[in-house]
N, C-alpha and C positions, 0 to 999 in steps of 0.2 A: 578677568575671567568671564569663562564663554556661560551660555544658557546652563548646561547641562551640567556645570560645575555647580552655578548658582544654586539650580533645582536641587542636588543632592546636598550640599551644604544644609538649603532651609530645610529639609525630610531628615538629616539628622540632627539639628535643632529640637524638630516637633517628637524625634523620638527620646531625646536625652529626659524631654518636657514630661513626655508621658511616664518617663522609669521615672524621675523625682518624684511624680505623684502617686506612683507605688501600682501603676499599670504591668501586670504581665504581658510583654509584645508579642508574648509565643506562647500561650497557652495551648493544653489539648485535653481537655474535657467537656469540648459542647458535641453533644449528641445531634444529628440531623434525624429528622422523623419523615420526611420525603425530599426527595431531588425535583426542582425546577419543572421537571419536565410530568412528572404524577402532578403537581398544582394544578399546572395548565391542563392537565387530563381531565380533574376534578373539577375544576371548574368550566368545562366545555359540557360535562353532565351536569353540574348546578345550573346552566343555560338552558337545557333542554326542558329541565324541572319548573321553571319560571311562570310558568303558566299555570301550572300547577298547587302556586303560592308553596310548594315546598323543595326541599332539596336534600342534598345529601354531604353527611359528615365524611371524615376520612373512612371511617368503619363501616360504611354505605347503610349508615341510619338515618331514616328521616328527620327533618326538624325544622321548626317551623322557622322562613323566612324571619330575618332577624335585618334592623337597619343600627346604619353606623353615623357619624357624623364624616362624610366622605368631605374631602379634599376635592381640589381641584387638579388639571394636570400641571404638570412642574411649569410649564410653559407659561400658566393662566397664574399660578401662586406668585403671591408678594410678601414682600415682605411683616404688614399687616393682616394677611387674611389669616383668617381664622374657618376651622369645619363649620359646613354649612350645618342649620338645623336639623333637627331628628326629622323633621316633615317632607326634606329632601330623600324622600325614600332610595336607598342603595341596598341591593342583595348582598349579604355577606356571607362568610362563611366560617365558621369558630367563633362568633359571638359569644353562643351560648354553651361555651364551656370548653370546647378543644381549639385548642391553638398550633400551629405549623410551628416547625424550627427547620430552617432551612439555612445554607449556608453559602457564600461563594464572593470571586474577587468581585470589587466594585470596579465598575467601568466608568461609568460617568457620575456626577455630583452636582444636583442645584440646590443650592443652599438659600433659602429666604427667612435670614433670622432665625425665629425660633421652629422653621420648620424646612424640613426639607424630601427632596426627591432624588433617588439614587438606581441606577440600575448596575444590576448584579450579576456573575453568571456562574455555573457551572460545569459541570461535563457534559448535562443534557438542554441544556439552553440558556436564555436571558430573562431577568422579570425585575420589576418594577417595586420599588419599596417606597413607605413613604415614613419618615422619622420625625417627630413633634414634640419637644421638649416636654409638654404638658404631659405626656404617651410615658417617656423612656427617663421623665426625671432630669435635673440640672446637671448633676453629676457626669451619667451618663453622655446627656446631649452636649458638656463639655469637652469629653473625651471624644465625641464621634467629631465634635468641628476640628478634628489637629488630625483626623484622618486624612487619606489622600487614594487618589484614585490607584488603582494597584493592591489596595489592601485586600487582606480577607477577613471578611466578617460573619457573625452568627446573627438571625433575627429569628426573632420569636411572635409569633400574634395570631390575628386574621385576615383571612383575606377578603378585600371589598373592589365593588369596579367606581372608578373615576367617571366623572361625566361624561366622559367621551368613550366610555365601556372597558377598558383596560383594566383588568383584574390585577391589584395592587395587594402586597401583604403591607397592612397597618403594626409597624413595629410596635410591639409593646415591652423590648428589649432588643438592644443591639450590641454586640460585644465582639472587641477585635481580636481575631482569632491567630493573623503574622502580618506582621508592619512591613511593608513591601521598603527595601531601602533606594533602591533606582525607580526613575520616574519609567511611564511604559512608553513606550513614542507615542508622538503625534497622532489623536484618533482618526481624522481624515485623511492623512498621509501614510501614515503605517510605517509599514516597511517596503518600501520598492526594490533598493540594492537586494538583486539576486543572492548576492554572493554573503551578504550580513543576514540573511533568509535562512543559506543554508546552515551558516554556521553558527547563528546561534536561533534553530528552531526553537526554542520554548519561545522566542517572542514573537515568530511565526504563528505558533498555533493559538496565541495569544491572543493576536491581532487580523488573523488571516484565517476568515470561517471558510474559505473554499480550499484553503491547506490541512484544516480539520477534517474538512470532507473528503478528501482526500487519501486519509489516514484512516477515516471511519471506514470507508468504502474498500480500503485495503485488506481493513481485517474481514470484512464480510465475506469479501472475497476470497481468501484463504479457507475461511469457515465452508464455505459453500463448495469449494473444491475438497475437503476432508471428507465434508458428509458425503460427496457422491464417490467418492471409492470406497468408504465403510457399507455404505448402500449396496456395493456391488463386490462385497466380501474380500475387498482387499487388505492388508494388515499392513499397520505403520508402524515404522521400524525405524532405527537411527544406524549410521554406521559411524566408521571415524572421520575425523573431523583434522587430526594429523595421519598420513598414511606413510610408510618407508619407498614407497614410489610413487609419483605422479603419472594417476592412469586415469581412462575414460574420455579421455578428449586431448585434442592437440593444442594446447599452450603453455606459457610460462611458468612456474610457478612460484610460489612465495615457499621459502627453505627458512626452519628452523632447528634445532638444536634439542636433544633431549638429554641433561646433565645426567640423571639418575641411571640412565640406560647407556649412554656413551656413542649416541647415535644420532645422524642429522635424519631428520621429516620433512615432509613437507605437506604444508597445508592443499587441502584436496582442490584438486580440479573439476571433479565431477566423481557422484559416489556409484557408479555405475560398476566398476567391479565387483565391489563389496554385495551390492544386492543382486546382483547374478549369482556371485556364491549363495546365498540364500536362497536361490531357487533351486542351485544343484543339493541342498540343505533340504529341501523340500517344503519348503514356504514359496507355495507358485505363483501368487498373486500378492506383490509387496507394492508398497510406495513411501516417499521421504519425502518433505516438504525439507529443504534440505538448502544449507549457507555454503557456494561455493567461491573459492578467491583466485583470482588470473594475476599474474604482474604482468597485466599491458595496459595497455593507454586508457584514458579518460575522455569519453564523450557524450553526446545527448543521449547515447544508447547504453553506452558500457560505463560501470562502476567497478574497480577490483575487487568490491566483493557485493556478491549478490546472488538471488535466492531463486530457485528452482524446484521444481517438481520434478523426480523421477517415480517411474514407474513400471513393473515388470509383469506378465503374465504369462503362465505355460501356456501350450497348448492354443497359442494366439499368434496371428501371421500380422505384418508390418497394416495389411489392408485392414484387418479388425480395429487396428488401435485408430485408425484413421477415423472409422465408423464411431468409436470410443470419444474421439478427440472433437468429431461435432457435435455428439451430445455433449459431452461435456460443458463446452463453449454455449452453448445456447442454454442448457441450463443454468449455469452461471448468470451468463446476461441477463436472462430474466427475471432469477432470483433477485440479482443486486441493481439495475438498470432499470427491471420490469420493461422490457422492450430487447427484440432483436436484431432493432435498425439501429446500431451505434454512431453517431455523430466525431467523428474524429479529426480535428484540424482542417472543419470545413468539409471535410468528404462524410459521404454515409455509406458506413460498412453494415452490408446487410447476411446478419446471419442464417437467415431464412433461406436466403437465394432460393426465392419461388423462378426463379428464369431457368433454372436447372433440375427443376421439380426436387429441391429442398439440400440435395448434394451438394456439396463444397466441388468447386472446380477442380479434375487429377488429371495431369500434366507430365510429363517426363522432361528431363532435365532439355535432352537433345529435342524435342519436338518445341518445347519451348524458346527456344535460344533462336529456331527457323521461323516460329509464328509469331513470336514477341520481340527477341532480341534483333530479328530482319538479318541474318544469316542465310547467303545462299544454302540451301539443303545439299546442292553438289560438293560444297568444303569441308561439311561437317565433319568429315572421317580425317579431314587431312592435318596434320599439324601445322606445317610449315606454311598453308593457306592461312589455317585459322592465329598464326601469329601475326601473319601480315594483316590481318584485320585488325587485329587488338594494336599494333602499330599505328594503324590510319588513324584511329579511335581516341590513339590516347592512351592504353591501356597498358600499365607497366606488366609485362610477362617477358620472364628469361626464355632463351633458348633453350636452357637446361631440364625448363619445367616439362615432367609429361603430359600426357596426353590428357590424361584425368584433370590434371591441376589446371589446364588451360584451359577446357571448357567451364571449368567451376570459377575462375576469376572473369572469363567471357560475362557468364551467367549473372556474378556480384551485381558486372557494370551496367548489362544491357539490358536486363530481364528485373531483378529483384526487385527495384524503383519502381516499377510499371503492375508491380503485384498488387494492386489496392486492394481488391474484395479475397475473400480468404481462399488461398490456394495450393492444394498440397502436389508440390515439386518430388517427381520420382526415376527412380533410375539413376542414384548417383554413381560414379566410376570406382570403379574399387578401388585406385589408389588414394582418393580422401576416404573410404570407410572403411578405418579396417578392422572394424569391430562389426561390422554386417555380412549377414549370410549373402551368399552369391545366388545373384537369379539364376534359377536355373535353364529359363530358356537364353540367358544370353549370360555368361560369366563374367564378360567384361565388365559386367554393372552391379548395383546389389538390390536386395528387396528393402529398400531404404527410404524416407521420405524426408520432406522437411516443409511445415506449414507457415506459409508469408501471408501477412496481413498490415496493409496499411505501408506497402513497400518494405517489410522488415520481416525477419525471419523470427517466430515467436515460438516452432517448436519442431523437435527433431526425433526421429524413430524409426525402427526398422526390426525386421526377424534379426534374430542375435544367432551370432554361428555358436553352434554347440556340436562342432568336431573340433575335438583339439588340435589335431594335426594343421587344420588349414588355419587354424587360431594363432600357432607359433608359427607356421610361414607369413601370416600376414604380420606379427610381433617383429621378423626378422627381416623384411620388406621394412618395415618404419625404423628399424633400427637402421639399416643400409642408408635409409634418407640421411639420419641425423649425420653420419658419417660426412656424407654429402654438405651438411650446412644447414641442414632444416633444424632448429633448436627445439621447436614445439612438437616433432615427430614423436609417436608413442615409443615408450622404452617396453624394453622385454619383461614381461610379468611371468617367470616360472610356477608362481606360489597359482596363478588364475590359471594356465595350462593345465597344471596337477590338477586343480579344484575340477576342471572339464572333463579331464579324463577316468572320473568318477560316473562321470554320467547328469549331464542337464537337459530334461527335455526339453521338445521346442518352445521356444520363447521365443517372445517378441518384449519389445522397448521403449520407451519412450522419455523426453526431458521437455519439458516446457517450461520457459522463462516467464516468471511470477511478476519479477518488474514491469517487463516490459507488458503482461497482459493486465497489468492494472494501469499503465498507460493509457492505453488503449480502450481502459472501461471507464476511463477517468478523464480524458481527453488530457494528456498531460502531454508536452510537446518533449523534455526531458526527462532522461531517470532521475535525475536529481528531484526533479519534483516531488516521487513516489518510494523515495528513500531516507526515511527518516534522519539520517546522518551520515550522507552521500560525502568520498573522501574527497580534502580540497587540499590543497597546497596553505605549509601555516601562511599565516599570515605574518604581513611585515613588521 
């Protein structure tokens, strides 16, 4: 029998013993008065008041400093240790009447006969508690001795400082709140296997504070983003996740079937076309924090199910959205990280960009291919020569690819990995931008940008097509590409064209990958680190 089986058997035996003695292993009547963080904050206030010989109880009322028989720290407590006499004064909180009720998961136990120290944690932090038979009684202490690391306990009592100055709960009562059957991973090694961490994220969150911090920060990033839009009069909306046509991006969708309607539906690859229908309807500033689904590969940057924010603003251009994006990213970085200099995988990303008067770099795709990608400017307009460059550099591009597609594939290979500092790439070809407005100065290009940071795309935005005839022609061109084998080309959406025929004001829209933004702001190398339950193959 392996070690894990032995531990599991021992735990089940303890559970049976507790049951036979009448202990409820899963009660639901314990009420907490404070979180651990609140207790830490209270002790900080008390420490500041020590010089005055007074402190505050939980209700903010001043009370005389009292003394308690404080034990030494867990490392110092022995089996015969007793509580020092009251002459060894130690500040306590609650001894004059009020006590605190806290609960959490036991993460460490040091047992010394008739007394023990435990370390327990809740969602807000960790704290130490001192448990002694004389305080909680023989029966309760006998139950306590059968508890294991991983069990949830409820503790009531005052606080005191140990000789080392650590604030500790002096347990006057201790109850089992939930018995864990399986043992937690070993404390000092935790969970090292990334696949196990992703498959059993609950264990990762218990044992790995860094993982917890990532998802706490993710929540703050999303909240900050939502507040940013709301302060600027954007309205948050919800659009269908199941759609009759997959639209708004070039991607392979997931298919499903609606039994009652008797029709095929697609999980959305983007909410774009529905959000722009709302602009037609008069909602001039809308945003949606949304889940999208694309039936494509999995990598450190891609997950089939991912989160984006898309937003649309009437009477704005793609240039306005570049300004707004800079403002948003800076606001989020300051609120969440407290700085505009972000360290990502050993590189410092400067959101302030002081070298360029605070504005992020903006460069056209064609200029980037010559100045950053190293392509000779004399051949940048020659598809045949560009195919030769691609062949020399081992970049796979077929001869039937259109000029715009050739440019973007060369860009992906030669330029994108080098865009470490925040950079807007503008002037995308029409062929790869079926929903973007054509440039007035060059109809072969569009009023579109993509934002790159740390060598990857973070956002995509453009001035929208509001000419229904132009949009119809773009859809028709995409449909032609589908017949040529491009399965990700956009499908003709006649209903959306009809919506445009009722009139849409000049509008600009943008999508931002929230998962990638979280990766950036938490210094996470893989998208799986910032998604609670990433998709994975079935385990063997």
